[in-house]
Residue frames as a rotation matrix with the C-alpha (Angstrom) as fourth column:
GLU 1
-0.373 -0.592 -0.715 5.45
-0.761 -0.245 0.600 -7.92
-0.530 0.768 -0.359 -12.23
LYS 2
-0.947 0.025 0.320 4.16
0.153 0.911 0.383 -11.39
-0.281 0.412 -0.867 -13.11
VAL 3
-0.035 0.999 0.006 0.54
0.626 0.026 -0.780 -10.24
-0.779 -0.024 -0.626 -13.04
THR 4
0.283 0.076 -0.956 1.34
-0.460 -0.864 -0.205 -7.29
-0.842 0.497 -0.210 -15.31
ALA 5
-0.680 -0.644 -0.350 3.31
-0.635 0.278 0.721 -9.54
-0.366 0.713 -0.598 -17.66
SER 6
-0.724 0.447 0.525 0.38
0.439 0.886 -0.149 -11.97
-0.531 0.122 -0.838 -17.85
GLY 7
-0.880 0.396 0.261 -1.87
0.009 -0.536 0.844 -9.25
0.474 0.745 0.469 -19.25
ALA 8
-0.268 0.808 -0.525 -4.50
0.931 0.357 0.074 -9.83
0.247 -0.469 -0.848 -16.59
LYS 9
-0.278 0.287 0.917 -6.72
-0.091 -0.958 0.272 -6.86
0.956 -0.007 0.292 -15.82
VAL 10
-0.165 0.126 -0.978 -6.73
0.902 0.421 -0.098 -6.38
0.399 -0.898 -0.183 -12.06
LEU 11
0.523 0.286 0.803 -7.80
-0.137 -0.902 0.410 -3.81
0.841 -0.324 -0.433 -9.52
TRP 12
-0.387 -0.752 -0.534 -5.10
0.552 0.276 -0.787 -3.35
0.739 -0.599 0.308 -6.89
VAL 13
0.522 0.588 0.618 -6.58
-0.274 -0.570 0.774 -2.48
0.808 -0.574 -0.136 -3.49
THR 14
-0.622 -0.729 -0.285 -4.85
0.111 0.278 -0.954 -2.27
0.775 -0.626 -0.092 -0.12
ASP 15
0.670 0.743 0.016 -6.36
0.025 -0.044 0.999 -2.84
0.742 -0.668 -0.048 3.32
PRO 16
-0.283 -0.951 0.123 -3.73
-0.065 -0.109 -0.992 -1.51
0.957 -0.289 -0.031 5.73
MET 17
0.028 0.364 0.931 -5.92
-0.916 -0.364 0.170 -1.71
0.401 -0.857 0.323 8.82
HIS 18
0.853 0.522 -0.011 -6.63
-0.470 0.776 0.422 -5.41
0.229 -0.354 0.907 9.35
GLY 19
0.521 -0.718 -0.462 -3.07
0.444 0.690 -0.571 -6.68
0.729 0.092 0.678 9.17
ASN 20
-0.503 -0.754 0.423 -2.03
0.090 -0.532 -0.842 -4.10
0.860 -0.385 0.335 11.74
THR 21
0.510 0.743 0.434 -4.45
-0.457 -0.194 0.868 -4.84
0.729 -0.641 0.240 14.57
VAL 22
-0.553 -0.699 -0.453 -2.87
0.167 0.440 -0.882 -5.41
0.816 -0.564 -0.127 17.99
THR 23
0.613 0.654 -0.444 -3.93
0.596 -0.014 0.803 -5.42
0.519 -0.756 -0.399 21.64
SER 24
0.211 -0.512 0.833 -2.71
-0.394 -0.824 -0.406 -2.45
0.894 -0.243 -0.376 23.68
PRO 25
-0.759 -0.576 -0.303 -1.04
0.060 0.402 -0.914 -3.04
0.648 -0.712 -0.270 27.05
ASN 26
-0.803 0.510 0.307 -4.27
-0.489 -0.272 -0.829 -1.89
-0.340 -0.816 0.468 28.74
GLY 27
-0.626 0.466 0.626 -6.32
0.255 0.880 -0.400 -4.48
-0.737 -0.090 -0.670 26.81
TYR 28
0.337 0.779 -0.529 -7.92
-0.315 -0.436 -0.843 -2.55
-0.887 0.451 0.098 23.95
LYS 29
0.201 -0.177 0.963 -8.00
0.868 0.489 -0.091 -3.76
-0.455 0.854 0.252 20.35
THR 30
0.574 -0.082 -0.815 -6.10
-0.137 -0.991 0.003 -1.04
-0.807 0.110 -0.580 18.47
ARG 31
0.623 -0.483 0.615 -3.86
0.770 0.239 -0.592 -0.15
0.139 0.842 0.521 15.56
ASN 32
-0.057 -0.718 -0.694 -0.70
0.504 -0.620 0.601 1.92
-0.862 -0.315 0.397 15.40
PHE 33
0.812 0.459 -0.359 -1.30
-0.006 -0.610 -0.793 4.78
-0.583 0.646 -0.492 12.98
ASP 34
0.080 -0.872 -0.484 2.35
-0.837 -0.322 0.442 4.79
-0.541 0.370 -0.756 11.88
ASP 35
-0.630 -0.273 0.727 2.11
0.027 0.928 0.371 1.12
-0.776 0.253 -0.578 10.85
VAL 36
0.348 0.844 0.408 -1.02
0.603 0.131 -0.787 1.82
-0.718 0.520 -0.463 8.82
ILE 37
0.758 -0.114 -0.642 0.61
-0.402 -0.857 -0.323 4.85
-0.513 0.503 -0.695 7.16
ASP 38
-0.330 -0.944 0.024 3.76
-0.620 0.235 0.749 2.86
-0.712 0.232 -0.662 6.36
GLU 39
-0.404 0.241 0.882 1.68
0.487 0.873 -0.015 0.24
-0.774 0.424 -0.470 4.58
VAL 40
0.726 0.687 -0.022 -0.20
0.390 -0.437 -0.811 2.88
-0.567 0.580 -0.585 2.57
ARG 41
0.407 -0.670 -0.621 3.08
-0.705 -0.662 0.253 4.57
-0.580 0.335 -0.742 1.57
GLY 42
-0.559 -0.665 0.495 4.51
-0.261 0.708 0.657 1.22
-0.787 0.238 -0.569 0.50
PHE 43
0.138 0.733 0.666 1.42
0.615 0.464 -0.637 0.50
-0.776 0.498 -0.387 -1.60
PHE 44
0.924 0.232 -0.305 1.86
-0.040 -0.734 -0.678 3.72
-0.381 0.639 -0.669 -3.58
GLU 45
0.120 -0.965 -0.234 5.66
-0.766 -0.240 0.596 3.36
-0.631 0.108 -0.768 -3.80
VAL 46
-0.447 -0.251 0.859 5.41
0.170 0.918 0.357 -0.14
-0.878 0.306 -0.368 -5.30
HIS 47
0.473 0.704 0.530 2.82
0.689 0.079 -0.720 0.94
-0.549 0.706 -0.448 -7.87
HIS 48
0.798 -0.264 -0.542 4.85
-0.418 -0.890 -0.183 4.01
-0.434 0.373 -0.820 -8.78
ALA 49
-0.209 -0.970 0.126 7.99
-0.616 0.230 0.754 1.88
-0.760 0.080 -0.645 -9.24
LEU 50
-0.531 0.039 0.847 6.16
0.394 0.896 0.206 -0.71
-0.750 0.443 -0.491 -11.37
GLY 51
-0.936 0.204 -0.288 4.10
-0.351 -0.619 0.702 1.76
-0.035 0.758 0.651 -13.39
THR 52
-0.575 0.790 -0.215 0.85
0.659 0.602 0.451 0.14
0.486 0.118 -0.866 -12.26
VAL 53
-0.324 0.571 0.755 -2.27
-0.312 -0.817 0.484 1.86
0.893 -0.079 0.442 -10.97
PRO 54
-0.981 0.103 -0.165 -3.12
0.189 0.295 -0.937 1.87
-0.048 -0.950 -0.309 -7.26
GLY 55
-0.601 0.789 0.129 -6.86
0.187 -0.018 0.982 1.27
0.777 0.615 -0.137 -7.49
GLY 56
0.438 0.867 0.239 -8.24
-0.110 -0.212 0.971 1.49
0.892 -0.452 0.002 -3.98
LEU 57
-0.785 -0.606 0.131 -7.74
-0.138 -0.036 -0.990 1.88
0.604 -0.795 -0.055 -0.27
HIS 58
0.326 0.886 -0.330 -9.94
0.231 0.264 0.936 0.39
0.917 -0.382 -0.118 2.46
VAL 59
-0.846 -0.532 0.037 -9.81
0.093 -0.215 -0.972 1.99
0.526 -0.819 0.231 5.91
GLU 60
0.186 0.848 -0.497 -12.11
0.893 0.065 0.445 2.13
0.410 -0.527 -0.745 8.91
MET 61
-0.879 -0.467 0.100 -12.61
0.396 -0.829 -0.396 5.74
0.267 -0.308 0.913 9.99
THR 62
0.226 0.929 -0.292 -15.02
0.973 -0.204 0.103 8.13
0.036 -0.308 -0.951 11.61
GLY 63
-0.051 -0.158 0.986 -15.49
0.284 -0.949 -0.138 11.88
0.958 0.273 0.093 11.68
ASP 64
0.887 0.462 0.026 -15.87
0.070 -0.189 0.979 11.65
0.457 -0.866 -0.200 15.45
ASP 65
0.105 -0.830 0.548 -13.35
-0.792 -0.403 -0.458 12.56
0.601 -0.387 -0.700 18.13
VAL 66
0.980 0.200 -0.024 -12.63
-0.157 0.833 0.531 8.99
0.126 -0.516 0.847 19.21
ALA 67
-0.004 -0.986 0.164 -9.43
-0.998 0.014 0.056 7.40
-0.057 -0.164 -0.985 20.48
GLU 68
0.845 0.352 0.403 -9.14
-0.325 0.936 -0.135 3.92
-0.425 -0.017 0.905 19.00
CYS 69
0.706 -0.687 0.171 -5.89
0.591 0.438 -0.678 3.96
0.391 0.579 0.715 16.96
LEU 70
0.501 -0.607 -0.617 -2.59
0.565 -0.310 0.764 5.00
-0.655 -0.731 0.188 18.53
GLY 71
-0.472 -0.878 0.081 -0.52
0.693 -0.312 0.650 7.88
-0.545 0.362 0.756 17.16
GLY 72
0.413 0.525 0.744 -1.00
0.878 -0.448 -0.171 10.50
0.243 0.724 -0.646 14.47
ALA 73
-0.345 -0.555 0.757 -0.04
0.404 -0.816 -0.414 14.17
0.847 0.163 0.506 14.24
ASP 74
-0.053 0.411 0.910 -2.43
-0.851 -0.495 0.174 14.90
0.522 -0.765 0.377 17.13
PRO 75
-0.680 -0.454 -0.576 -1.23
-0.326 0.890 -0.317 11.82
0.657 -0.028 -0.754 19.01
VAL 76
0.568 0.805 0.171 -3.59
-0.657 0.319 0.683 9.37
0.496 -0.500 0.710 20.68
ASP 77
-0.676 -0.736 0.033 -2.13
-0.606 0.529 -0.595 7.34
0.420 -0.422 -0.803 23.54
GLN 78
-0.549 0.454 -0.702 -3.61
0.332 0.889 0.315 4.31
0.767 -0.060 -0.639 25.26
GLU 79
-0.842 0.251 -0.477 -4.79
0.424 -0.237 -0.874 6.37
-0.333 -0.939 0.093 28.24
ALA 80
-0.720 0.587 -0.369 -7.24
-0.670 -0.726 0.154 8.17
-0.177 0.358 0.917 25.92
PHE 81
-0.689 0.463 -0.559 -8.97
-0.021 0.757 0.653 4.82
0.725 0.461 -0.512 25.30
LEU 82
-0.810 0.338 -0.479 -10.51
0.575 0.295 -0.764 5.02
-0.117 -0.894 -0.433 28.77
ASP 83
-0.372 0.666 -0.646 -12.69
0.048 -0.681 -0.730 8.01
-0.927 -0.303 0.221 27.80
LYS 84
-0.016 0.311 -0.950 -12.87
-0.804 -0.568 -0.173 8.00
-0.594 0.762 0.259 24.00
TYR 85
-0.964 -0.258 -0.067 -12.90
-0.250 0.789 0.561 4.37
-0.092 0.557 -0.825 22.82
GLU 86
-0.190 0.981 -0.029 -16.32
-0.809 -0.173 -0.561 3.74
-0.556 -0.084 0.827 21.22
SER 87
-0.285 0.077 -0.955 -15.90
-0.835 0.469 0.287 0.92
0.470 0.880 -0.070 18.69
VAL 88
0.367 0.438 0.820 -17.72
-0.733 0.680 -0.035 -2.33
-0.573 -0.588 0.571 19.34
CYS 89
0.964 -0.073 0.254 -15.85
0.210 0.798 -0.566 -4.06
-0.161 0.599 0.785 16.51
ASP 90
0.219 -0.930 0.296 -12.70
0.953 0.139 -0.269 -2.72
0.209 0.341 0.916 14.83
PRO 91
0.047 -0.286 -0.957 -10.72
0.533 -0.803 0.266 0.36
-0.845 -0.522 0.115 15.86
ARG 92
0.623 0.293 0.725 -11.18
0.775 -0.351 -0.525 3.31
0.101 0.889 -0.446 13.50
LEU 93
-0.648 -0.722 0.244 -9.09
0.707 -0.689 -0.161 6.31
0.285 0.068 0.956 12.56
ASN 94
0.027 0.644 -0.765 -10.49
0.716 -0.546 -0.434 9.43
-0.697 -0.536 -0.476 14.20
HIS 95
0.892 0.444 0.080 -11.24
0.374 -0.629 -0.682 12.70
-0.253 0.638 -0.727 12.37
MET 96
0.571 -0.745 -0.344 -7.66
-0.663 -0.666 0.343 14.02
-0.485 0.032 -0.874 12.62
GLN 97
-0.342 -0.692 0.636 -6.02
-0.142 0.707 0.693 10.72
-0.929 0.147 -0.340 11.64
SER 98
0.303 0.554 0.776 -8.46
0.724 0.396 -0.565 10.43
-0.620 0.733 -0.281 8.71
LEU 99
0.969 0.016 -0.245 -7.47
-0.113 -0.855 -0.506 13.88
-0.218 0.518 -0.827 7.43
GLU 100
0.113 -0.994 0.010 -3.79
-0.689 -0.071 0.721 13.03
-0.716 -0.089 -0.693 7.84
MET 101
-0.264 -0.123 0.957 -4.37
0.372 0.902 0.218 9.87
-0.890 0.413 -0.193 5.78
ALA 102
0.708 0.623 0.333 -6.29
0.557 -0.202 -0.806 11.84
-0.435 0.755 -0.490 3.13
PHE 103
0.749 -0.494 -0.442 -3.42
-0.566 -0.823 -0.040 14.30
-0.344 0.280 -0.896 2.69
LEU 104
-0.270 -0.848 0.457 -0.92
-0.396 0.530 0.750 11.43
-0.878 0.022 -0.479 2.39
VAL 105
-0.026 0.347 0.937 -3.05
0.669 0.702 -0.242 9.74
-0.742 0.621 -0.251 -0.28
ALA 106
0.919 0.377 -0.119 -3.61
0.190 -0.686 -0.703 13.01
-0.346 0.623 -0.702 -2.17
GLY 107
0.354 -0.876 -0.328 0.14
-0.754 -0.475 0.453 13.61
-0.553 0.087 -0.829 -2.22
ALA 108
-0.420 -0.499 0.758 0.83
-0.034 0.843 0.536 10.08
-0.907 0.199 -0.371 -3.41
LEU 109
0.347 0.645 0.680 -1.75
0.699 0.306 -0.647 10.36
-0.626 0.700 -0.345 -6.18
THR 110
0.897 -0.048 -0.439 -0.27
-0.259 -0.862 -0.436 13.62
-0.357 0.505 -0.786 -7.49
LYS 111
-0.113 -0.993 -0.016 3.11
-0.726 0.072 0.684 11.87
-0.679 0.089 -0.729 -7.82
HIS 112
-0.240 0.066 0.969 1.58
0.306 0.952 0.011 8.92
-0.921 0.299 -0.249 -9.68
């Protein structure tokens, strides 16, 4: 509200992945998909309530069938990390989680 009132021209971007990185009980760097989704929903809800424009979303994702982030409609559990964890840096959303995120964002944008 203060930024809007100041007249500043800003680009609002959210990065829901980095603040939600944890270590799984079996030792893998991961993220809980539900936590990431909650943050994305909140981003759009706040902008809708304030009448501001959500300008961008940064996520790490791949079109591959990996298991690096927990959860999603086609749920990934930590046991899947043993065979399908490929990241050498940050855990990424897999192809199904990425599509789920895309549909959430598309729905949020049509409401805005």
